[in-house]
Structure formats: structure tokens, C-alpha cells
N, C-alpha and C positions, 0 to 999 in steps of 0.2 A: 880457413879451409880445412874440411875433414877428410880423413883417408875413406874411400869407398868399401875397402874391405875390413879393416880393424875398428874405424870409427875414432882414432885418435886425431889431434889437431896435428897439423902439418906445420913444421917450422918453415919460416921464410927468412930468406937472406937478403942482400943489399938489392934495392929497388923492386921488392916483394917478389923476387924468385923463389921458388918453392924448392925444398929438398925432397923431390920425388919426381913423379913423371905424369904427363897427361896422356891419356889413350882414348881415341875414339872409337865407340862401338859402331855396330853395322848401321843403325838408325842416324848417326851423326852426333850423338850425344857425348859429352866429353866426361870421361870418367878420371878422377884424381885419385893416385896412389902414392903412399908414403915410401920412402927409401927402404924401410926395413921390410916391409911386405913385398916389394919389389925383388930384393935379396932373396928372401925366403921362397917366393915362387919362381924365380929365375925371370928372364926376359921374354918368355913365352907369352906372347899377346892373348892367345886365346886361353889359356890357364888363368891369366889374370883376369879377364872379362868374366870367365865362368864364376870366379869367386867374388866377384864385386856384387854388393846388395843393391 
């Protein structure tokens, strides 16, 4: 999986859990964000969705 903001590959851990987060936009599509982008943008959902490609 790749981060929708920076495009880097997201690392997975045990049982294919990602080191990041899943966020749903208004249309119901899932946006995958890595942990470094999440730290950089904070936990503001709207800011993360506006930065996603």
C-alpha cells in the first residue's frame, strides 16, 4: 500500500496491519495515510483529506 499524500510505501506489521491510518472521505472511499504524514498534518481529518491526491 502507498500513502495517498507522499506516495511512499507504508510498512506493515504483524497480520498485515499498517503503520498509519485509514480515513474515509465524504464519498466513502478509503484514504490510506502513513504515520509520518499523519504526524506532520496532525489528527485533523479535513486537513489530511485536502492534502490527499
